[in-house]
C-alpha positions as CSV (number, residue, x, y, z in Angstrom):
1,M,9.8,-17.2,0.1
2,R,7.9,-17.2,-3.0
3,T,8.9,-14.3,-5.5
4,M,7.0,-11.6,-6.7
5,T,5.6,-12.2,-10.5
6,R,4.3,-9.0,-12.7
7,R,1.4,-11.5,-12.5
8,D,1.1,-11.2,-8.9
9,E,1.7,-7.9,-8.6
10,V,-1.2,-7.2,-11.1
11,F,-3.7,-9.5,-9.5
12,D,-2.6,-8.5,-6.1
13,A,-3.6,-5.1,-6.9
14,V,-6.9,-6.4,-7.7
15,D,-7.9,-7.9,-4.1
16,R,-6.6,-4.9,-3.0
17,L,-8.8,-2.5,-4.9
18,I,-11.9,-4.6,-4.1
19,G,-10.6,-5.0,-0.7
20,R,-10.4,-0.9,0.1
21,E,-13.3,-0.1,-2.5
22,G,-14.9,-2.8,-4.3
23,I,-15.8,-3.9,-7.3
24,P,-16.3,-0.7,-8.9
25,A,-13.1,0.5,-7.9
26,V,-11.1,-2.2,-10.5
27,S,-10.6,-1.1,-14.1
28,M,-7.8,-1.6,-16.4
29,R,-6.3,1.4,-15.2
30,A,-6.8,1.7,-11.8
31,V,-5.3,-1.9,-11.5
32,A,-2.3,-0.6,-13.6
33,A,-2.1,2.7,-11.0
34,E,-2.2,0.3,-8.0
35,A,-0.2,-2.1,-9.4
36,G,3.0,0.1,-10.6
37,V,2.7,-1.7,-14.2
38,S,1.7,-0.2,-17.9
39,L,-1.9,-0.5,-18.9
40,R,-0.2,-2.9,-21.3
41,L,0.8,-5.2,-18.9
42,V,-2.7,-5.1,-17.0
43,Q,-4.5,-5.6,-20.7
44,Y,-2.5,-8.5,-21.2
45,Y,-3.3,-10.6,-18.1
46,G,-7.0,-9.4,-18.9
47,T,-8.8,-8.4,-21.5
48,D,-11.4,-6.8,-19.2
49,K,-12.6,-5.3,-15.8
50,N,-14.8,-9.0,-15.6
51,T,-11.6,-10.9,-17.1
52,L,-9.6,-9.8,-14.0
53,L,-12.3,-10.1,-11.5
54,S,-12.6,-14.1,-12.4
55,A,-8.5,-14.1,-12.6
56,S,-8.9,-13.0,-9.2
57,L,-11.1,-15.6,-7.9
58,Q,-9.6,-18.2,-9.3
59,R,-6.4,-17.3,-7.7
60,L,-8.0,-16.8,-4.4
61,S,-10.0,-19.7,-4.9
62,D,-7.1,-22.2,-5.5
63,R,-5.2,-20.6,-2.6
64,S,-8.3,-21.5,-0.2
65,I,-8.6,-24.9,-0.9
66,R,-4.5,-24.7,-0.9
67,R,-4.7,-23.5,2.4
68,W,-7.6,-25.7,3.9
69,C,-5.7,-29.0,2.3
70,E,-2.5,-28.2,3.9
71,Q,-4.4,-28.0,7.4
72,R,-6.3,-31.2,7.2
73,T,-4.8,-34.2,8.3
74,T,-5.4,-37.9,7.0
75,N,-8.0,-40.3,9.2
76,T,-9.4,-37.0,10.0
77,S,-12.9,-37.6,11.8
78,L,-15.9,-36.1,9.8
79,R,-16.2,-33.1,12.7
80,S,-12.4,-32.5,12.3
81,V,-12.9,-32.3,8.4
82,I,-15.7,-29.7,9.3
83,E,-14.0,-27.8,11.5
84,G,-10.6,-27.4,9.4
85,Y,-13.2,-26.1,6.6
86,F,-14.2,-23.3,8.9
87,A,-11.1,-22.9,10.4
88,A,-9.7,-22.1,6.6
89,T,-12.3,-20.2,5.5
90,L,-13.8,-17.8,8.1
91,P,-13.3,-14.3,7.1
92,V,-10.7,-13.7,10.6
93,D,-7.3,-12.8,8.8
94,E,-6.2,-10.5,5.8
95,E,-6.1,-13.4,3.1
96,T,-9.7,-14.9,4.4
97,C,-11.0,-11.1,4.7
98,A,-10.1,-10.3,1.3
99,F,-11.2,-14.0,-0.1
100,H,-14.9,-13.5,1.7
101,R,-14.9,-9.9,0.3
102,I,-14.6,-11.1,-3.4
103,S,-16.2,-14.2,-3.2
104,V,-19.3,-12.0,-2.3
105,S,-19.0,-9.5,-5.1
106,M,-18.2,-13.0,-7.6
107,E,-21.7,-14.1,-6.0
108,L,-23.7,-10.9,-7.0
109,M,-22.1,-11.4,-10.5
110,A,-23.0,-14.9,-10.4
111,V,-26.3,-14.1,-9.7
112,T,-27.1,-11.3,-12.2
113,G,-25.5,-13.6,-15.0
114,T,-22.1,-11.2,-16.0
115,E,-19.7,-13.6,-17.2
116,P,-16.7,-15.0,-17.2
117,A,-16.6,-13.8,-13.6
118,A,-20.0,-15.9,-12.7
119,S,-18.8,-19.3,-14.3
120,A,-15.7,-18.6,-12.6
121,Y,-17.3,-17.7,-8.9
122,R,-19.8,-21.7,-10.2
123,Q,-16.2,-23.2,-11.0
124,H,-14.9,-22.3,-7.4
125,L,-17.9,-23.7,-6.0
126,A,-17.2,-26.9,-7.7
127,A,-14.6,-27.2,-7.0
128,T,-14.5,-26.3,-3.0
129,G,-18.3,-29.1,-3.0
130,T,-15.9,-31.9,-4.6
131,E,-13.1,-31.6,-2.3
132,F,-15.1,-30.9,0.7
133,T,-17.1,-33.9,-0.1
134,E,-14.3,-36.3,-1.0
135,A,-12.7,-34.9,3.0
136,C,-16.4,-36.1,4.1
137,L,-16.3,-39.2,2.7
138,E,-12.2,-39.9,3.5
139,A,-13.4,-39.2,7.4
140,I,-16.6,-42.2,7.2
141,P,-17.1,-43.8,3.8
142,E,-20.2,-45.1,5.0
143,L,-21.7,-41.7,4.6
144,G,-22.4,-41.6,0.8
145,E,-22.0,-39.2,-1.6
146,E,-25.8,-37.9,-1.7
147,T,-25.1,-37.2,2.5
148,A,-22.0,-36.3,2.3
149,G,-23.0,-33.4,-0.2
150,S,-25.8,-32.3,2.0
151,I,-23.2,-32.1,5.0
152,V,-21.1,-30.1,2.8
153,D,-24.0,-28.0,1.1
154,T,-25.1,-27.2,4.9
155,A,-21.6,-26.2,5.5
156,M,-20.7,-24.3,2.9
157,A,-24.2,-22.0,3.3
158,L,-23.9,-21.6,7.1
159,G,-19.9,-20.8,6.4
160,H,-21.1,-18.1,3.8
161,G,-23.1,-16.7,6.1
162,L,-21.0,-17.0,9.4
163,G,-18.4,-14.9,7.1
164,S,-20.8,-12.1,5.4
165,L,-22.8,-11.5,9.7
166,L,-18.8,-11.4,11.2
167,M,-17.7,-8.9,8.3
168,A,-20.7,-6.9,8.4
169,G,-20.1,-6.6,12.4
170,R,-23.4,-8.7,13.3
171,I,-21.6,-11.5,15.2
172,S,-18.2,-11.9,16.8
173,E,-15.3,-14.1,16.0
174,E,-16.2,-15.9,18.8
175,S,-20.3,-16.4,18.1
176,A,-19.5,-17.4,15.0
177,R,-16.6,-20.2,16.2
178,A,-19.5,-21.2,18.4
179,T,-22.1,-21.9,15.6
180,V,-19.8,-23.8,13.9
181,A,-19.5,-25.8,17.1
182,A,-22.9,-26.5,17.7
183,M,-23.2,-27.4,14.0
184,V,-19.9,-30.2,14.7
185,A,-21.8,-31.6,17.7
186,D,-24.8,-33.1,15.8
187,L,-22.6,-34.8,13.2
188,P,-21.7,-38.2,13.4
189,G,-18.0,-39.2,14.4
């Protein structure tokens, strides 16, 4: 069992606020109240709202990649690598829904150039893409970096879109999984 640190308390509070009310609800004082800690402690972990949001995304990104890596096995097929990515990232439970909510919010900040959140989101995409491409190349080395990267970009785009449609209630989890099955059916090995 993981021991809860003050840092965890602060960033869990950020995650809860975004999950309930979105990014506009996040302020230094709101995070302190939600976490039950002093404003000074919140300021220790983030100098402003964007710093808190960036650190929150980084923490969730690390957890998401770790979760996906833990599900992977060595010498898997390309299809199982792709299916594993979707199994770990589709927003179907509390953790993946929270991550998707924050990710979409950070994407908006990246599109509008709001720093440091934009940089944190780009770093998350790069880390995910690198890890995902390496997994694809482990499955089929002869794919080559360019083809593997193209497959990864397609899967990440599909995953992002499916996640948003799923959370907005436009499609069901079963429909999202059927779309993933159709995508992987066309892949080699």
